[in-house]
C-alpha positions as CSV (number, residue, x, y, z in Angstrom):
1,M,-64.5,-5.2,61.6
2,T,-63.5,-2.8,58.8
3,T,-64.6,-3.6,55.3
4,I,-63.1,-2.0,52.2
5,T,-64.6,-1.8,48.8
6,H,-63.1,-3.3,45.6
7,A,-62.2,0.3,44.6
8,E,-60.4,0.9,47.9
9,L,-58.5,-2.4,47.6
10,A,-57.5,-1.5,44.0
11,Q,-56.2,1.9,45.2
12,V,-54.2,0.1,47.9
13,E,-52.7,-2.1,45.3
14,V,-51.9,0.9,43.0
15,N,-50.2,2.7,45.9
16,A,-48.2,-0.4,46.6
17,A,-47.2,-0.6,43.0
18,R,-46.0,3.0,43.1
19,V,-43.8,2.2,46.1
20,V,-42.3,-0.7,44.2
21,V,-41.8,1.4,41.0
22,A,-40.1,4.1,43.1
23,A,-37.8,1.6,44.7
24,A,-36.9,0.1,41.3
25,A,-36.3,3.6,39.8
26,N,-34.0,4.5,42.7
27,W,-32.1,1.2,42.2
28,E,-31.8,1.9,38.5
29,A,-30.6,5.4,39.0
30,A,-27.9,4.2,41.5
31,H,-26.8,1.4,39.2
32,S,-27.2,3.0,35.7
33,Q,-28.9,-0.2,34.5
34,S,-32.4,-1.4,34.1
35,L,-33.3,-3.7,36.9
36,V,-34.9,-6.2,34.5
37,E,-31.7,-6.2,32.3
38,F,-29.7,-6.8,35.5
39,V,-31.8,-9.8,36.4
40,D,-31.7,-11.1,32.8
41,S,-27.9,-10.9,32.7
42,R,-27.6,-12.9,35.9
43,I,-30.0,-15.6,34.7
44,E,-28.2,-15.8,31.4
45,S,-24.7,-16.1,33.0
46,T,-26.0,-18.5,35.7
47,T,-23.7,-16.8,38.3
48,L,-26.8,-15.6,40.2
49,D,-24.7,-13.1,42.2
50,G,-25.7,-9.5,43.1
51,L,-29.0,-10.4,44.8
52,G,-27.9,-8.3,47.8
53,T,-27.9,-5.2,45.7
54,L,-31.6,-5.7,45.1
55,L,-32.4,-5.7,48.9
56,P,-33.9,-2.2,48.8
57,V,-36.4,-3.2,46.1
58,I,-37.0,-6.6,47.8
59,S,-37.8,-4.9,51.1
60,E,-40.4,-2.7,49.5
61,I,-42.0,-5.6,47.7
62,R,-42.0,-7.5,51.0
63,R,-43.5,-4.5,52.8
64,C,-46.3,-4.3,50.3
65,G,-47.0,-8.0,51.0
66,W,-46.3,-9.2,47.4
67,I,-43.6,-11.6,48.4
68,S,-43.0,-13.5,51.7
69,E,-40.0,-13.2,53.9
70,D,-39.1,-16.8,53.2
71,Q,-38.8,-16.0,49.5
72,T,-36.3,-13.3,50.1
73,R,-33.9,-15.5,52.0
74,P,-32.8,-17.9,49.4
75,T,-30.2,-20.5,50.3
76,T,-29.9,-22.7,47.2
77,P,-29.2,-21.6,43.6
78,D,-32.7,-22.5,42.6
79,E,-34.2,-20.3,45.3
80,R,-31.9,-17.5,44.3
81,L,-33.0,-17.9,40.7
82,L,-36.7,-17.9,41.7
83,T,-36.1,-14.7,43.8
84,F,-34.4,-12.9,40.9
85,V,-37.3,-13.8,38.5
86,S,-40.0,-12.9,41.1
87,V,-38.5,-9.5,41.8
88,A,-38.2,-8.7,38.0
89,N,-41.7,-9.9,37.3
90,L,-43.2,-8.0,40.3
91,V,-41.4,-4.8,39.2
92,I,-42.7,-5.2,35.6
93,E,-46.3,-5.8,36.9
94,A,-46.0,-2.8,39.3
95,R,-45.0,-0.6,36.4
96,R,-48.0,-1.9,34.3
97,M,-50.4,-1.3,37.2
98,V,-49.2,2.3,37.6
99,A,-49.2,3.0,33.9
100,R,-52.7,1.5,33.5
101,T,-54.3,3.6,36.2
102,D,-53.1,7.1,35.4
103,G,-50.4,7.1,32.9
104,P,-46.7,7.2,33.3
105,Y,-45.3,8.5,36.5
106,Y,-42.3,10.8,36.9
107,F,-40.2,11.4,40.0
108,V,-40.3,15.2,40.5
109,D,-39.1,17.1,43.5
110,G,-39.0,14.0,45.7
111,K,-42.5,12.7,44.8
112,W,-44.1,10.7,42.1
113,V,-46.4,12.6,39.8
114,G,-48.8,11.1,37.2
115,L,-48.5,12.4,33.7
116,K,-52.2,12.8,33.4
117,T,-52.4,15.1,36.3
118,L,-50.0,17.6,34.7
119,C,-50.9,20.5,32.4
120,I,-49.1,20.5,29.0
121,C,-46.3,22.9,30.0
122,E,-45.5,20.8,33.1
123,R,-45.6,17.6,31.0
124,I,-42.9,19.0,28.7
125,K,-40.7,20.2,31.5
126,V,-41.0,16.9,33.6
127,A,-40.5,14.7,30.6
128,R,-37.4,16.7,29.5
129,Q,-35.9,16.7,32.9
130,T,-36.5,13.0,33.4
131,R,-34.6,12.3,30.2
132,G,-31.7,14.5,31.4
133,L,-32.1,17.0,28.5
134,T,-31.4,20.7,28.7
135,L,-33.6,23.3,27.1
136,Q,-31.0,23.7,24.4
137,D,-30.8,20.0,23.8
138,V,-34.5,19.9,23.0
139,G,-34.2,23.1,21.0
140,D,-31.3,21.7,18.9
141,V,-33.2,18.6,18.0
142,L,-36.2,20.7,16.9
143,G,-34.0,23.3,15.1
144,I,-35.1,26.1,17.4
145,D,-33.6,28.1,20.2
146,G,-33.8,26.7,23.8
147,R,-35.7,29.9,24.8
148,H,-38.7,28.7,22.7
149,V,-38.7,25.5,24.7
150,H,-38.5,27.5,27.9
151,A,-41.6,29.5,26.8
152,W,-43.5,26.3,26.3
153,E,-42.5,25.1,29.8
154,A,-43.4,28.4,31.3
155,G,-46.9,28.3,29.7
156,R,-46.3,31.4,27.6
157,R,-46.6,29.5,24.3
158,N,-47.7,26.1,23.1
159,P,-45.6,24.1,20.6
160,G,-46.8,24.6,17.1
161,P,-48.1,21.8,14.8
162,K,-44.7,21.5,13.0
163,H,-42.9,20.7,16.3
164,L,-45.4,18.4,18.0
165,A,-44.3,15.1,16.5
166,K,-40.6,15.6,16.9
167,L,-41.1,17.0,20.5
168,A,-43.2,14.0,21.5
169,E,-40.5,11.7,20.1
170,V,-37.7,13.5,21.9
171,L,-39.6,13.5,25.2
172,G,-40.8,9.9,24.9
173,L,-44.5,11.0,24.9
174,E,-47.4,10.6,22.5
175,I,-48.5,13.6,20.5
176,A,-51.9,13.4,22.3
177,D,-50.0,14.1,25.6
178,L,-49.0,17.5,24.2
179,L,-52.6,18.6,23.1
180,P,-55.2,20.1,25.4
181,R,-58.2,17.9,26.2
182,R,-60.8,19.8,28.1
183,D,-62.9,16.6,28.4
184,I,-60.4,15.0,30.7
185,G,-59.0,18.2,32.2
186,V,-55.7,18.4,30.3
187,T,-55.2,22.1,29.8
188,D,-52.7,24.6,28.7
189,C,-50.7,26.0,31.6
190,P,-52.0,29.3,33.1
């Protein structure tokens, strides 16, 4: 019999949460809408249609063992409503789990990367790309040339104090995410 520690079980749960978050992000990218907003709109309108579009997310939730097969084959309107609400709540909880363990995750080059594992220049680049911004878009908001932003992303320079607050706002980060913290291993890029 194999035993696992609480830490190992917690890691399994976090990995499952990452799978669910990835499935939800893929769904949202394909539908240009927040999955939770989609569910809310169905519940408010009481039409309860469109459950089939959530099947990729539901199958990942089921594969992780967070919902039973019976719950994903609703036949009555009440069961469909329960499935919609369950999927939305599980996606919200999965996002919380992932964020709680190691910060926001970004989908980069076909894999999920935790913000806290990136150096500052990578954080800037990944956050910018995730928001669909160009170098010049960020530069325009900050009142600088896009080449300066590229220099930050390449690790040749760090953003100066006068740009930190606005840069963090544009990228959806905290100012602390853009500062070196040797104690937790956040460094400037080499």
